[in-house]
C-alpha positions as CSV (number, residue, x, y, z in Angstrom):
1,X,48.2,205.1,161.1
2,X,44.5,203.9,160.9
3,X,43.3,202.2,157.8
4,X,39.8,203.0,156.8
5,X,37.9,200.4,154.9
6,X,34.9,201.1,152.8
7,X,32.0,199.2,154.2
8,X,28.5,198.7,152.7
9,X,26.7,199.8,155.9
10,X,22.9,200.0,155.7
11,X,20.4,201.7,158.3
12,X,16.6,201.9,158.7
13,X,15.1,205.2,157.5
14,X,13.9,207.2,160.4
15,X,10.7,208.2,158.4
16,X,9.6,205.2,156.3
17,X,11.7,202.5,158.1
18,X,13.0,200.8,155.0
19,X,16.7,199.9,154.8
20,X,18.9,202.1,152.7
21,X,22.8,202.4,152.0
22,X,24.5,204.8,154.3
23,X,26.7,207.6,152.7
24,X,30.0,206.9,154.4
25,X,30.8,210.6,154.4
26,X,27.7,211.4,156.5
27,X,28.1,208.4,158.8
28,X,26.0,208.7,162.0
29,X,24.2,211.7,160.6
30,X,22.6,210.0,157.5
31,X,19.2,209.0,159.2
32,X,16.8,209.4,156.2
33,X,16.6,207.5,152.7
34,X,16.6,209.4,149.4
35,X,12.7,209.1,148.8
36,X,10.9,212.5,148.5
37,X,8.7,212.1,151.6
38,X,11.7,211.0,153.7
39,X,13.9,214.2,152.4
40,X,10.9,216.3,153.3
41,X,10.6,214.7,156.7
42,X,14.4,215.2,157.1
43,X,14.0,219.0,156.5
44,X,11.2,219.3,158.9
45,X,13.1,217.6,161.6
46,X,16.2,219.7,160.8
47,X,14.1,222.9,160.9
48,X,12.4,221.9,164.3
49,X,15.8,221.3,165.8
50,X,17.1,224.7,164.5
51,X,14.2,226.5,166.0
52,X,14.6,224.6,169.3
53,X,18.3,225.5,169.3
54,X,17.8,229.2,168.1
55,X,14.7,230.4,170.2
56,X,11.9,229.5,167.8
57,X,10.1,231.9,165.8
58,X,11.2,234.8,168.0
59,X,14.7,234.6,166.4
60,X,13.4,237.0,163.5
61,X,10.9,239.0,165.5
62,X,11.1,242.1,167.6
63,X,13.3,245.2,167.9
64,X,16.4,243.4,168.9
65,X,16.4,241.4,165.7
66,X,15.7,244.4,163.7
67,X,18.8,246.3,165.3
68,X,21.0,243.1,164.7
69,X,20.0,243.0,160.8
70,X,20.4,246.7,160.5
71,X,23.9,246.8,162.0
72,X,24.9,243.7,159.8
73,X,23.6,245.6,156.7
74,X,25.5,248.6,157.6
75,X,28.7,246.7,158.0
76,X,28.1,244.8,154.9
77,X,27.0,247.3,152.1
78,X,26.2,246.0,148.7
79,X,26.5,242.3,149.9
80,X,23.9,241.2,147.5
81,X,25.8,242.5,144.3
82,X,27.7,240.1,142.3
83,X,31.3,240.6,142.2
84,X,33.0,241.8,139.0
85,X,35.1,239.4,136.8
86,X,38.7,238.9,137.4
87,X,40.6,241.8,139.2
88,X,43.1,242.2,136.3
89,X,42.3,244.8,133.4
90,X,42.7,244.0,129.8
91,X,44.3,246.6,127.8
92,X,43.2,247.2,124.3
93,X,46.4,248.3,122.8
94,X,46.4,245.4,120.3
95,X,44.5,244.9,117.2
96,X,43.6,241.5,115.6
97,X,43.6,240.6,111.8
98,X,40.5,238.8,110.5
99,X,42.4,235.8,109.0
100,X,44.2,235.0,112.4
101,X,40.9,235.3,114.5
102,X,39.2,232.9,111.9
103,X,42.1,230.5,112.3
104,X,42.0,230.6,116.0
105,X,38.3,230.0,116.4
106,X,38.7,226.6,115.2
107,X,41.5,225.4,117.6
108,X,40.0,223.1,120.2
109,X,41.7,223.0,123.7
110,X,42.3,219.1,123.1
111,X,44.4,219.9,120.2
112,X,46.7,222.3,122.0
113,X,47.3,220.2,125.0
114,X,50.7,218.4,125.8
115,X,52.7,217.8,128.8
116,X,54.1,221.1,128.9
117,X,50.8,223.0,128.3
118,X,49.4,221.3,131.5
119,X,51.3,223.8,133.5
120,X,50.0,226.7,131.5
121,X,46.4,225.6,131.8
122,X,46.7,225.4,135.5
123,X,48.1,228.9,135.6
124,X,45.5,230.2,133.2
125,X,42.8,228.6,135.4
126,X,44.3,230.1,138.6
127,X,44.6,233.8,137.1
128,X,41.3,233.8,135.4
129,X,39.4,232.0,138.1
130,X,37.9,229.5,135.7
131,X,37.7,225.8,135.7
132,X,35.6,225.2,132.8
133,X,37.0,223.9,129.6
134,X,35.4,226.4,127.4
135,X,36.4,229.3,129.4
136,X,40.1,228.1,129.6
137,X,40.0,227.5,125.9
138,X,38.8,231.1,125.1
139,X,41.4,232.6,127.4
140,X,44.2,230.3,125.7
141,X,43.0,231.6,122.4
142,X,43.2,235.2,123.7
143,X,46.6,234.7,125.1
144,X,47.9,233.0,121.9
145,X,46.8,235.9,119.8
146,X,48.5,238.3,122.1
147,X,51.7,236.2,121.7
148,X,51.6,236.0,117.9
149,X,51.0,239.7,117.8
150,X,53.9,240.4,120.1
151,X,56.3,238.0,117.9
152,X,55.2,239.8,114.6
153,X,55.7,243.0,116.2
154,X,52.2,244.1,115.0
155,X,49.6,245.7,117.1
156,X,46.8,243.3,117.6
157,X,43.5,244.0,119.5
158,X,42.7,241.4,122.3
159,X,39.6,239.2,121.7
160,X,37.0,238.5,124.5
């Protein structure tokens, strides 16, 4: 097994010529420093390389290109529309009491975390497609309210 050591490797910028620290993830491809002028030069160079590789400005001109774009658009209708939320549907067969809703608004995600809940948070994140703490906290509150309603055997409307 090969052991990789993190090295502080420097290189001269291809635009300004000053030394800069190379990002180890980019390696040989990191040729420009982070200054604005150098970043712009990097983009110009990349564009020239792309144009040379893909037939220049003629790539987007002519009937051949128009046919290609029309065909792609026919095969991908409504590609520009945002996808809806999660695929699951929320049933509104439960109603929520005002007291319980008021209490649950002030329960922070950190207050509900224990070792057993880590698995539940992971499952909720996976099912809802959310990784942000606030979104997961709202989903936990909604599911807790639903659970309380089931345990009390009272119909409770779900909160969004």
